[in-house]
PADOPA-459905 format. One line per 5 residues: number of its first residue (from 1); for each residue x, y, z of C-alpha. Coordinates in nm, 2 decimals, padded with zeros to 4 digits. Each point is the difference from the previous one (the first is absolute). Example, Ala and Ser with C-alpha at 12.3 -4.5 7.8 and 13.67 -1.06 7.14 Angstrom:
<sites>
1 = 01.23:-00.45:00.78 | 00.14:00.34:-00.07
</sites>
This chain:
<sites>
1 = 01.89:00.65:00.20 | 00.29:-00.15:00.17 | 00.22:-00.21:-00.15 | -00.07:-00.27:00.19 | -00.37:-00.02:-00.19
6 = -00.04:-00.12:-00.37 | -00.24:00.16:-00.29 | -00.22:-00.26:-00.07 | -00.13:-00.09:-00.38 | -00.43:-00.01:-00.04
11 = 00.04:-00.38:00.00 | 00.18:-00.02:00.35 | -00.25:00.27:00.11 | -00.30:-00.19:-00.07 | 00.13:-00.35:00.06
16 = 00.07:00.13:00.38 | -00.33:00.13:-00.04 | -00.17:-00.37:-00.09 | -00.05:-00.15:00.37 | -00.24:00.29:00.05
21 = -00.05:00.13:00.35 | -00.07:00.37:00.20 | 00.17:00.31:-00.22 | -00.17:00.37:-00.02 | -00.16:00.26:-00.23
26 = 00.05:00.38:-00.04 | -00.28:00.17:-00.19 | -00.18:00.33:00.06 | -00.36:00.05:00.20 | -00.12:00.39:-00.04
31 = 00.38:00.13:-00.12 | 00.14:-00.21:00.29 | 00.26:-00.27:00.00 | -00.13:-00.24:00.21 | 00.21:-00.40:00.02
36 = -00.28:-00.29:-00.01 | 00.12:-00.36:00.17 | -00.04:-00.26:-00.31 | 00.01:-00.39:00.00 | 00.11:-00.09:-00.35
41 = 00.10:-00.26:-00.24 | 00.14:-00.04:-00.38 | -00.21:-00.06:-00.27 | 00.20:-00.01:-00.33 | 00.22:00.23:00.08
46 = -00.26:00.27:00.16 | -00.01:00.05:00.31 | -00.37:-00.12:00.17 | -00.07:00.17:00.32 | -00.27:00.09:00.22
51 = -00.02:00.30:00.28 | -00.09:-00.07:00.37 | -00.37:00.13:00.06 | 00.01:00.41:00.05 | -00.21:00.28:-00.13
56 = 00.06:00.17:-00.35 | 00.29:-00.26:-00.05 | -00.17:-00.21:-00.32 | -00.06:00.38:-00.11 | 00.34:00.13:00.06
61 = 00.15:-00.33:-00.22 | -00.26:-00.06:-00.29 | 00.14:00.07:-00.32 | 00.29:00.26:00.18 | 00.34:-00.03:-00.05
66 = 00.11:-00.14:00.31 | 00.40:-00.10:00.16 | 00.02:-00.40:00.11 | 00.27:-00.06:00.27 | 00.11:-00.32:00.20
71 = 00.29:-00.17:00.15 | 00.19:-00.22:00.21 | 00.14:00.06:00.34 | 00.23:-00.28:00.05 | 00.13:-00.11:00.37
76 = 00.17:00.27:00.12 | -00.26:00.21:-00.05 | 00.19:00.15:-00.36 | -00.20:00.04:-00.31 | 00.10:-00.29:-00.23
81 = -00.17:00.10:-00.32 | -00.26:00.28:-00.11 | -00.22:00.00:-00.29 | -00.22:00.31:-00.15 | -00.21:00.00:-00.25
86 = -00.23:00.30:-00.16 | -00.25:00.00:-00.20 | -00.39:00.01:-00.10 | -00.22:-00.19:00.25 | -00.32:-00.16:-00.18
91 = -00.25:-00.15:00.18 | -00.01:-00.38:-00.03 | -00.32:-00.20:-00.06 | 00.01:-00.24:00.25 | -00.34:-00.27:00.06
96 = 00.12:-00.03:00.38 | -00.10:00.43:00.09 | 00.31:00.06:00.09 | 00.20:00.37:-00.08 | 00.29:-00.09:-00.17
101 = 00.18:00.16:-00.28 | 00.27:-00.05:-00.29 | 00.26:00.19:-00.06 | 00.18:-00.10:-00.31 | 00.30:00.27:-00.06
106 = 00.35:-00.04:-00.16 | 00.11:00.23:00.34 | 00.11:-00.30:00.17 | 00.34:00.10:00.19 | 00.22:-00.11:00.28
111 = 00.27:-00.13:00.21 | 00.17:-00.21:00.23 | 00.25:00.00:00.24 | 00.30:-00.19:-00.10 | 00.09:-00.38:00.17
</sites>
């Protein structure tokens, strides 16, 4: 990591995620790594996400160890910060019928550019 960046605490990383947005989940399907675009939010310090539709995506995520990542690009095109969360994705019961998952994890890391 270049010296112009600083590591984030768990709390700082979760605070950056509070606004929600778009991110990516890395999982495996039939032993092949896949990257799944998701929309996300934060509930009680857990990442809650919905994958974009695609064959086999729910099966690749359900009760599996996954890695979630999101970032923010600045006006200059450079990344201002990144947050990563690794853990087991659990199906979130939802009356709306949406496919949503909850990622509870002590493994929340990230970095932020120094201003």
